[in-house]
C-alpha positions as CSV (number, residue, x, y, z in Angstrom):
1,M,0.0,0.0,0.0
2,Y,1.4,3.4,-1.0
3,K,0.3,6.9,-0.2
4,F,0.5,9.9,-2.6
5,K,-0.3,13.6,-2.3
6,F,-1.1,15.9,-5.2
7,E,-1.9,19.5,-4.1
8,T,-4.6,18.9,-1.5
9,L,-5.5,15.4,-2.8
10,N,-4.7,12.4,-0.7
11,L,-4.5,9.1,-2.6
12,L,-4.0,5.5,-1.7
13,S,-2.7,2.9,-4.2
14,N,-1.5,-0.7,-4.6
15,S,1.5,0.6,-6.7
16,K,4.3,2.9,-5.8
17,R,4.4,4.6,-9.2
18,I,1.5,6.3,-11.0
19,S,0.6,4.3,-14.1
20,K,-0.3,6.2,-17.3
21,N,-2.6,3.5,-18.6
22,N,-5.4,1.3,-17.3
23,S,-5.8,2.8,-13.9
24,I,-8.8,2.2,-11.7
25,F,-10.0,5.3,-9.9
26,F,-12.0,4.3,-6.7
27,L,-14.3,7.0,-5.4
28,Y,-16.4,6.4,-2.2
29,G,-19.3,8.0,-0.5
30,L,-20.0,10.4,2.3
31,G,-18.6,9.6,5.7
32,S,-16.4,6.7,4.6
33,S,-12.7,6.6,4.4
34,S,-10.0,5.3,2.1
35,S,-9.0,2.9,4.9
36,D,-12.4,1.2,4.6
37,F,-11.3,-0.1,1.2
38,E,-7.7,-1.0,1.8
39,F,-8.6,-4.7,1.4
40,L,-9.1,-4.0,-2.3
41,L,-5.4,-3.1,-2.7
42,K,-4.5,-6.6,-1.5
43,L,-6.5,-8.4,-4.1
44,K,-4.4,-10.9,-6.1
45,R,-4.4,-11.1,-9.9
46,I,-5.4,-7.4,-10.4
47,N,-2.5,-6.0,-12.5
48,N,-4.1,-2.6,-12.8
49,Q,-3.2,0.2,-10.5
50,I,-6.0,1.0,-8.1
51,I,-6.1,4.6,-6.9
52,I,-8.4,5.4,-3.9
53,I,-9.1,9.1,-3.7
54,E,-9.8,10.6,-0.3
55,L,-12.9,12.9,-0.2
56,P,-12.1,16.4,1.2
57,G,-12.2,16.4,5.0
58,H,-12.6,12.6,5.2
59,N,-10.1,10.6,7.3
60,S,-9.1,14.1,8.4
61,S,-10.4,16.7,10.8
62,F,-9.1,19.4,8.5
63,F,-11.4,20.9,5.9
64,D,-10.7,24.0,3.8
65,Q,-13.9,26.1,3.8
66,K,-13.1,27.2,0.2
67,N,-13.4,23.5,-0.8
68,C,-16.4,22.2,-2.7
69,L,-17.2,19.2,-4.8
70,M,-16.3,21.0,-8.1
71,M,-13.0,22.2,-6.8
72,F,-12.2,18.6,-5.7
73,I,-13.1,17.4,-9.1
74,R,-10.9,20.0,-10.8
75,R,-7.9,18.8,-8.7
76,I,-8.6,15.2,-9.9
77,F,-8.5,16.5,-13.5
78,L,-5.2,18.3,-12.9
79,F,-3.8,15.1,-11.3
80,I,-4.8,13.1,-14.4
81,K,-3.4,15.7,-16.7
82,K,-0.1,16.1,-15.0
83,N,0.5,12.3,-14.9
84,E,-0.9,11.8,-18.4
85,I,-3.2,9.1,-17.3
86,N,-5.4,7.5,-19.9
87,N,-7.8,4.6,-20.3
88,I,-9.4,4.9,-16.9
89,T,-11.9,2.7,-15.2
90,F,-14.1,4.4,-12.6
91,F,-15.5,2.4,-9.7
92,T,-17.7,4.6,-7.5
93,H,-20.0,4.3,-4.5
94,S,-22.8,6.7,-3.4
95,L,-21.7,10.4,-3.6
96,G,-18.6,9.2,-5.5
97,G,-21.0,8.4,-8.4
98,I,-21.4,12.1,-9.2
99,I,-17.7,12.7,-9.6
100,P,-16.8,10.9,-12.9
101,I,-19.9,12.5,-14.5
102,L,-18.9,16.1,-13.6
103,L,-15.2,15.3,-14.2
104,V,-16.0,14.2,-17.8
105,K,-18.7,16.8,-18.5
106,Y,-16.7,19.9,-17.4
107,F,-13.1,19.0,-17.6
108,L,-12.1,15.8,-19.5
109,K,-14.8,15.7,-22.2
110,K,-13.3,13.5,-24.9
111,K,-9.6,14.1,-24.0
112,I,-9.0,10.6,-22.5
113,K,-10.5,7.2,-23.0
114,I,-12.9,5.8,-20.3
115,R,-12.7,2.0,-20.2
116,K,-15.8,1.6,-18.1
117,F,-17.8,3.2,-15.3
118,I,-18.9,0.9,-12.5
119,N,-21.4,2.7,-10.3
120,Y,-22.5,1.2,-7.0
121,E,-25.7,2.9,-5.9
122,G,-24.3,6.2,-7.1
123,N,-26.0,9.6,-6.5
124,L,-27.7,10.0,-9.9
125,T,-31.2,11.2,-9.0
126,E,-32.9,13.3,-6.3
127,S,-34.3,10.3,-4.7
128,D,-30.8,9.1,-4.0
129,T,-30.4,12.0,-1.6
130,E,-33.6,11.4,0.4
131,T,-32.0,9.9,3.5
132,V,-29.0,11.4,5.3
133,T,-27.8,13.7,2.5
134,K,-30.9,15.8,2.0
135,R,-31.6,15.9,5.7
136,T,-28.0,17.2,6.3
137,A,-28.4,19.9,3.7
138,S,-31.7,21.0,5.3
139,Y,-30.0,22.1,8.6
140,R,-28.2,25.4,9.2
141,K,-24.5,24.9,9.3
142,T,-24.3,26.3,12.8
143,E,-26.5,23.5,14.1
144,F,-25.1,20.7,12.1
145,K,-22.1,19.9,14.3
146,K,-24.5,18.7,17.0
147,K,-26.5,16.8,14.5
148,F,-23.4,15.2,13.2
149,K,-22.4,14.0,16.6
150,N,-25.9,12.6,17.0
151,L,-25.5,10.7,13.7
152,I,-22.3,9.1,14.9
153,D,-23.9,8.2,18.2
154,V,-27.0,6.6,16.5
155,C,-24.8,4.6,14.2
156,Q,-22.5,3.5,17.0
157,K,-25.4,2.2,19.1
158,S,-27.2,0.6,16.2
159,N,-27.7,-3.2,16.2
160,Q,-26.6,-3.2,12.6
161,S,-22.9,-3.9,12.3
162,H,-22.4,-1.9,9.0
163,L,-23.6,1.2,10.8
164,N,-21.3,0.5,13.7
165,L,-18.4,0.3,11.2
166,W,-19.5,3.5,9.4
167,S,-19.6,5.4,12.7
168,K,-15.8,4.7,13.1
169,S,-15.1,6.4,9.8
170,L,-17.6,9.2,10.6
171,K,-15.5,10.0,13.7
172,H,-12.5,10.7,11.5
173,A,-14.4,13.0,9.1
174,S,-14.9,16.7,9.3
175,S,-18.6,17.7,10.0
176,D,-18.1,20.8,7.8
177,A,-17.0,18.6,4.9
178,F,-19.9,16.2,5.4
179,Y,-22.3,19.2,5.4
180,E,-20.8,21.0,2.4
181,L,-20.6,17.9,0.3
182,S,-24.2,16.9,1.2
183,R,-25.3,20.3,-0.1
184,D,-23.4,19.9,-3.3
185,A,-24.9,16.4,-3.8
186,V,-28.4,17.7,-3.4
187,K,-27.7,20.6,-5.7
188,Y,-26.4,18.5,-8.6
189,S,-29.1,15.8,-8.1
190,K,-32.1,18.1,-8.4
191,T,-32.4,17.6,-12.1
192,N,-32.1,14.5,-14.3
193,E,-28.8,15.7,-15.8
194,L,-26.6,13.3,-13.9
195,L,-28.7,10.3,-14.8
196,E,-29.0,11.3,-18.4
197,F,-25.3,11.9,-18.8
198,F,-24.6,8.5,-17.2
199,K,-27.0,6.8,-19.6
200,I,-25.9,8.6,-22.8
201,F,-22.2,9.5,-22.5
202,F,-20.6,6.4,-20.9
203,K,-20.7,3.6,-23.5
204,K,-19.4,0.8,-21.1
205,K,-21.2,1.2,-17.8
206,I,-22.4,-1.1,-15.0
207,Y,-24.8,-0.2,-12.2
208,I,-24.6,-2.2,-9.0
209,S,-27.0,-2.3,-6.1
210,G,-27.2,-4.3,-2.9
211,S,-29.8,-7.1,-3.0
212,L,-31.5,-5.6,0.1
213,T,-31.8,-2.1,-1.4
214,K,-35.3,-1.0,-2.5
215,F,-35.4,1.2,-5.6
216,E,-38.2,3.6,-6.7
217,F,-37.2,3.2,-10.3
218,S,-37.2,0.2,-12.6
219,E,-33.8,-1.2,-13.5
220,I,-34.2,-0.3,-17.1
221,I,-34.1,3.5,-16.4
222,F,-30.4,3.4,-15.7
223,G,-29.6,2.3,-19.2
224,S,-26.8,0.0,-18.2
225,V,-25.8,-3.6,-17.3
226,R,-27.0,-4.4,-13.8
227,F,-25.5,-6.5,-11.0
228,K,-26.6,-7.1,-7.4
229,I,-24.4,-7.8,-4.4
230,K,-25.9,-10.6,-2.4
231,N,-27.1,-10.2,1.2
232,S,-26.3,-6.5,1.5
233,G,-27.6,-3.0,1.0
234,H,-25.8,0.4,0.6
235,F,-22.8,-0.6,2.6
236,S,-21.9,-4.0,1.2
237,Y,-18.1,-3.4,1.7
238,F,-19.0,-3.6,5.5
239,E,-22.0,-6.0,5.2
240,N,-20.5,-8.6,2.9
241,P,-16.9,-7.7,2.0
242,Y,-16.3,-11.1,0.4
243,E,-19.1,-10.6,-2.1
244,F,-18.1,-7.0,-2.6
245,S,-14.4,-8.0,-3.4
246,K,-15.7,-10.8,-5.6
247,I,-17.9,-8.5,-7.8
248,F,-15.2,-5.8,-7.8
249,F,-12.7,-8.2,-9.2
250,S,-15.0,-9.8,-11.7
251,L,-16.4,-6.5,-13.1
252,I,-12.9,-4.9,-13.4
253,L,-11.9,-7.9,-15.6
254,K,-15.2,-8.4,-17.3
255,R,-15.6,-7.4,-20.9
256,L,-19.0,-5.7,-21.6
């Protein structure tokens, strides 16, 4: 496992050198941490470089108030440009699902080749923000610090192990970062633009969901190949890490 830093970006990888070709960019969701996915860096038989990008203010109590989702995405673009990275596979979860869409739409366009986009319950529609994200954005920033502590406490005391594990990552995240990124997610999810761009622009795409997750939309609306992770919901990397690793491995290698 190797750590890199580019401007304010913190990155974790299975390789000590940045590869210019066939990299897998892993982008996770709100409140999680790169350390939650370290087990992926130990998977055998994956020759590609995996790069886990830390969300702003996650796995860190520091958060630059000038930061926002679009600024974070711009830094990812500069990282790609500086290292001349091409032929990228995106594997995203939750909020992370927004990032490749905005990255390609506003910065990359057709400048590089996207091998495939694997999206695990990514934030593509307004309904995807209906639980914690939209509730977070509805509070005033001054009152959210207390609400954030309550969220950690509820998850820590829950009888569901995946929420217990999520609470450990939440403790190492900035409440300001959680708040600001929630607001950004709600803002970009208000229209159908994210979903339409996902459907139309990315030729090779896969949408994953946990078998226990209930969807308001039919599967066909996402316009992509669909897979389910058995015996899990939104946090399958906590709930069923074996199945999560298995599907990660198979979809990275799978030809669409």
